N, C-alpha and C positions, 0 to 999 in steps of 0.2 A: 557753747561752741564746744565742738569736740576736737581733738587732736588734728583730724584730717582736714577739717573745715579751716582752723587756722593756718596749717602748712598751705592750703589754697589761697587763702586771704593775705596772706603776709607779702608784703610789698617794701620796697624802698621809699622811704618818704623824705622829701627834701624841701619841704613846706609845710610848718607847723603852725596850729592855732596859737592864740595867746593863754589858752585855758592850762592852768597849772597840772601838774600830776601829782597826787595826794601822797604822803608818806606811807598810809597803809597800802596802797597799789604798788609803789617801788617796793617796799618791803616784801611783798610778794613775788616781784619779778627778782629781787635778789635772791629769796629763798628757792627760787626755781634753779637758781644758779649753782647754790649751796649743795643743794642735793644731786647735781648732775654726776656722772661717771667719770672717771679719771684712771690714767694708766697707773696700776699699783695703788689706787686709792691715795694718790699723792696730793690732789687737790691744792695744786699751785697758784690757782687763780686767786686775784685779789681785784677789788673794785673801789676805785675812787669816785664818790658821787658828788658832781658838781653842778649847783645849782646858781653860783654867783655869777651875776650877768657879765661882769667884766672878765673872769675867768674864761667863761665861755667864749666870748669875743675874741680873747688870746688865743684860746684853742683853735678856733676857726682860722686864723691867721696862721698857726702854726701847721694846720691842714690845708696849706697852699691857697689860703683865701677862700675857702668853702663857707660862704658867708651864711648860709642858712643852718649850719651848725650851733651858730650863737642863738639860733630863734627857737630853738628846742629848750623847754624849760628844764630838762636834765640832760647832762652829758655824761656818761659813765667812760671813765678810763679803764679798760679791761686789761689788767696787767697779770705778769706772773711773777712769782717768787721761786724762782727755780735754781736747782743744781745743772742743770741742762742734761738731766736724765735722757738716755739714748734707749728707745725700746731695742728688743732682740731683732725687730723688722729694719732697724736702721734710721728710724725717723726720732726726731726729738719728741717728747711728750707734751712740753708746754704749751706749743702752739695749738696741737690738735684739742688739748684739754680746754685750755681756755675758750676755743673755738664752739665747743660743744656746750659749754655754759652760757656763752653768748647766744646760740641756737635757742636755748631753753629760754632765756630772756625774751628773745625777739618773738617766740611763739605764744608764749604767754602775754605778752605785750599786744600781741594781734587780738588774744582772746579778751583783753581787757579794753579792746577799742582804740589802743594806743600805735602809733607808727614809730619805726626806728629805720636806722640806715648805717649798716656795716661801713667803718671809715678806716680805710687802710693806708690812705695817701696823707701821710702828715709827716712831720719832723718828729723823731721820738725823743732826740735830747731837749727840743724846745717844749714839747708837752711835760717831760719830766722836771725842766725849771719851771715852767708855769705853776705845777702841781706840788713841786718840792719832793718829787719822788727820787729815793735813792738811786744812786749808779747802776748798784747790781740787780734792780728790777727791772723786768722788761715790761714795755707799753705795747701790746699786741695788737689792740684797735681802740678804735673811740666808737662810742655809740650813743649818738642822740637820741632822746625818747621823749614824746611828747604827743598831743592829739593831731591828726593830720588835717591839713586845712582842707583836703579834700579826700574823704573817708570812702570814696568809691572804688570798688576794686578795679585792679588793672588786668588786661590780658597778658599773660606771660609768654614770651618767645621761649619754648624750650625743644630741645631736640626729642625726636620719638623714641619709645623705650627700645623698640628694634635697633637704635643707633647706638645706644648706650649700653645694652646688656647682651652678655656673650653667656652661653651655656655649657658647662662641665672644662670648654678649653675655650682659649682667645679665637681659635680658627673657627 
């Protein structure tokens, strides 16, 4: 599968089969994150791999009861070990850099036949307590990973290019 096909086929999966994700596949996904670009090559991303069923259930509760999270055989807590570096454009680097790394994972997961779902609706303090993450580490996203119960592609509703692209100036 080429990158354009992976981008086109990637979808948010909220129903997972019981099939496990092999350690080899998981390591390929994590390697794709490791080699992602980051501001000033800071590489602030950190990942907690959660396979334990009880911990996944607790994370699902910390994610406002999104039960499907517990059904994924793997949940990544996508974190940042950061000094809150501000880029010259005025943006914090760590949320952007962690997002780039996560996107690498989601696209590679799609190429491997896996599904993922970005989870930003969760209680960070609860996630830290469950996973014994230090207070100075930020938990940016949770990412359940597994084989989709329904692997069929979905039709995506997206704006047209002419609605999102400006040329030379905004006007």
